[in-house]
C-alpha positions in Angstrom: 73.4 98.0 93.9 72.0 98.4 97.4 71.9 101.7 99.1 74.2 100.5 101.9 76.9 99.6 99.3 76.5 103.0 97.5 76.8 104.9 100.8 80.0 103.0 101.7 81.5 103.8 98.3 80.7 107.5 98.6 82.1 107.6 102.1 85.4 106.0 100.9 85.6 108.6 98.1 85.0 111.5 100.6 87.6 110.1 103.0 90.2 109.8 100.2 89.9 113.5 99.3 91.1 115.0 102.6 94.2 117.3 102.1 96.3 115.1 104.3 95.4 112.0 102.3 96.3 113.9 99.0 99.7 114.9 100.4 100.4 111.4 101.6 99.5 110.0 98.2 101.7 112.5 96.4 104.6 111.6 98.7 104.1 107.9 98.1 104.0 108.4 94.3 107.2 110.4 94.4 108.9 107.8 96.6 107.8 104.9 94.3 109.0 106.8 91.2 112.4 107.4 92.8 112.8 103.7 93.6 112.0 102.6 90.0 
């Protein structure tokens, strides 16, 4: 794996772990479970 690819992956992981993203993900999960 190239360093550039590795950096991109870690950036994506860091971006995903912001509180806002977490809350949005939880909301989405709740909405999808309600629909099912």
